[in-house]
Each structure stands twice: as structure tokens, then as C-alpha cells.
C-alpha positions, 0 to 999 in steps of 0.5 A: 461392581452393582446391579442396574435397572435398564430400559424395560422399567422406563414408564413402568416402575412396578416397584416390586425390587424396592420392597425386596431390597434389603438395604434401601438403594433402589431410588425412584425417579419421574420416568424409572427406578434407579440402583445407587451404585455405592449403596448396593451390596449386590446381593441380587434381592431385587433381580428375580422380582422384576416383572419386566426383566430390567434389573442386571449385573452391571456387565450383563446387560443386554446390548440390544438396549443400547446406551450405558446403563450403569453410567445412566443409574449413576448419572441420576444420582449427580447433585442427589449424592448417597442419601443413604435411602430411597424411602427416606427421600421419596420419589424425585422429580428427575431421570438420568440423561439416557432415560430423560432423553426417550420419548414419553410412553414409548414401551422397550420391553 
């Protein structure tokens, strides 16, 4: 099991969680941040620092957000694999299909 970043992060990308993550498993997409499910060690350090409450344990994601956010986080890494840290590869110019399909500028927080 891993933590996931959900809809309130879309078009916000505060990055406080990136600074807090001890294993550098949070990656930046075009419109949102994503936690790599195979690199996350479930420490939970990212969750309390998120100013928009977008980070949850994958089984605890609020139902009102709709969609499968664990699958959305995992889908971001299709083709990217497991590079071993978000800071090493920097921001990516893509998002998961769930995030990419949302209208731009729509706040869900």
C-alpha cells in the first residue's frame, strides 16, 4: 500500500510534500504531483504538510473525489518506470489520464 495525491493538488502543486519526503518518491507532472507507488515507504511524512489535504493512504481517499486515485498515481509512471527519485528527473510534461482529462483552472479543493 502507498500514499496517493488526489484532486485538490491539481493546478496547485504546493511542493511542501516534496521537501518533506525522505525517499524522494514524489514527482511533478504538468498539473499535479504524484507519489510513486513502488518507491513510497508509507512513512506518512508528506500527509500533514499538504496545505490542501490532497494526500491520503490509498484506501482512505475521499469517495467524493471520484475516480481511482491510486491507479491515477500509478498511471503517471507508465513509460517513466521507477527512476529512483523525483528530484533527479525534474518536472515532467505529462499527467495521468485522470488529471489530464480535467478542465484547466478548475479547483476541486
